[in-house]
N, C-alpha and C positions, 0 to 999 in steps of 0.2 A: 344789091346794096351791100357795102362792106363797112364794117365798123372796126376801128383800130384802137387798141388799148395799150398804152405804154406803161412800163414799169422799170425800176432799177436806178432811178435818179437818186441824188443825195449829195452829201458833202464829203469831200476827200481832200487830203493834204496834197500839195504839189509833189509830183512824182508817183502818186498813187494810181489806182485803176478802178474803173467802174464798167459794168456791162449793162447796157440798155436793151430792153426787149420790147417788141411791138407785136402783139398777137392780133390776128385778123379773124373776125367772124363773118360768115357769109361766103358767097362764092368768090373764089379768087382765080377762076379760070381765065378771066379777061385781063389779068394783071400783066402789064408789060415790064414794069420796073418797080423796085422798092428803094426808098432812099431815106436818108436822115438829113434834116436841116437843123440849123440852130439860129437863135436870135438872142443877142445880148442887149441889155438896156441901151436905148439910144441908137442901136444899129439896125440895119436891114437884115431880114432873114437871109441866111446864106446856106448854100448846099455844102454838105459835109462829105457824104459818100453815097454812092449808088451801086445797086446790083441789079442786073437785068434778069429776065426770065431765063436767059441762056447762061447766066452765071458770071457774066463779065462785070468787073468792078471798076470804080473810078473814085478818086479821092481829091479833096481840096488839098492844095500844096501845104497848107498849114497843119494838116493832120497826117500826111503821108508818113508811113513808117511807125506811126503811133496808134492809129485807129484801124480796126478791121471790121468790115461789114460782112455779114453772113446770113444765111437763111436756112430754115428747116421746113421743107415743103410739107412734110407729114404733120407738123404742128402749125403750119400756116403762120409762121413767126419769123420776123427778121430781127437780127441782133446788131448791136454796135459795141464792140469791145474797145475800150478806151484805156490806153496805157500811157505812162509817162505824162500824166495830166499836168497842165500848166494853168496858172490863174487866168490867162486869156481864153481858156476853154470854157470858162464860166458862162452859162447861157441856158435858155430853155431849149431843149432838144425835141424836135418833132419828127415823127415818122410820116412818110408820105408814100402812097401807092398811086402809080399812074397806070391807066388802062390803054387799050388799043384805040379807044375813043378819046380823042384829044379834049373833049369837053367834059370828061368824067375823070375825076381823081379824088383821092381821099386823104384826110389828115388825121393824125392822132391828136390827143388833147394836150400834149406837151409834158415834158419831164424836166424838172429843174436839176441842173448839175452845177454845183458850186465847188470851186477849187481854191482853197485858201489855207493859210497856216494859222 
């Protein structure tokens, strides 16, 4: 069993930066990929960025060049560095761990990110 705890959300002005963290407790040996999703009010949850166990990364077109996903295996933590934030980045951000078992995956509790002036 894996539990995910997110931190780092908050309010920032357009053009600013925030870094989200997602710390995992429990065994992560079966983790295939770590990802960040987000959900804005009235919208479906969308995939923002992914990093696989091999270190390959992938990003939504809307955040390419502005967001960076990374991980610290020693700390069992995944990060999302968000730069040049825009009002349309406002959403609740969720970390997600997927395992090699398609039926088992884990979600964080969500972190609110608000970008406004």
